N, C-alpha and C positions, 0 to 999 in steps of 0.2 A: 768510454768502453759500451762493445755492443755485447748483447745478454743472449745470447744463441744457445739454445737449449739441446741438447744431445739430440732427443728424436727429431726435434727439426733439420739439425744436422743432418744427421742419419737419412732422412727421407731425400733432401737434397742429394743427398752422394747419388743416391739408388736411384734416382730419377733422371740422373744425368751421365751416366753408363759407367759407375762403379757398382761392383760385385761384393755384396757382403760373404764374409766368411769367421762363421765364430769360434775364437779357439779360447782356452784357458778365463781369462778376464778381462778378455776386449774382444770387438769386434773388430775385423780390417778389413779396409774398403783397396781395391785394385781397380785400377781404373782399366777399362777394356774399350779399346778401337778397333773397329773392322773385323771382330771378333780375338783378338789379339789384346795378351797381356803387354800393355809399354811400359810398365815398369813403375807405375806412379801409384801410389798407396798413399795412406794413412790409416788410423785405428780409432776406437772411443771405448772408453772403457765399456764395461757390461754393466754396472753399477750408475752411471750419468742417469739413465731416465728421464725424469723432468729436469733434472738441474742444469744449472746454467753450466757453461763448460767457459773454466776458468780463461783467463784471459793470455796469459802467459800460452794458453796449451791451443787458442784460437791462433795465434801467433806462428805457433809450431806447426798445425795445422794447413796454415796457409803457403808456408813454405814446400813440405810435403808434397803439397799437389799442386806446386809450381807456381802459386800465384802471391802478390803481394797482398798485404792484410785485408785494406778496402775492396780489393778483386774479391776475396774469400768471403767478405759479408754480403757485397752484391750476389755471388753464387747461392748462395745459403739462402739470402732473401729472394732468391728466383729472378733478378732484374739481369743476372749474366747467365744466357740461357746457352745449351752445351755447346751449339754450331761456335760462339764467343769464346768459348772456355777453349774448347779443342785448337781454333785459331791462334790465341792467345799461348796457350802453350808451344805450338809449331813458332810461335815469332820469336818467344825465347830461347828456344832450344832444348825445351824439356823433353818434348818426344819429334822425331823426325818428322819433316813434311813427304806426304805420300798423297 
């Protein structure tokens, strides 16, 4: 199990194309590619802060943003960069080639 902090995960998302939108009890993250919402999203609870994201939620977030769990960990730890992330999404059919 990898202990991912909510704050670190949020920073990784916003550094790599996601736009944060605070709503009620969660912050929603939407992926923008070439100025367009491509329908890829996830969310993090406002109350998470410095806490670890539970492993089950990490797996769910990975699926929501079109990655396998191991890739999601690499994404948050910044060993999977934006261009490789977008390439992965195109290869697995999550977003169209353009």
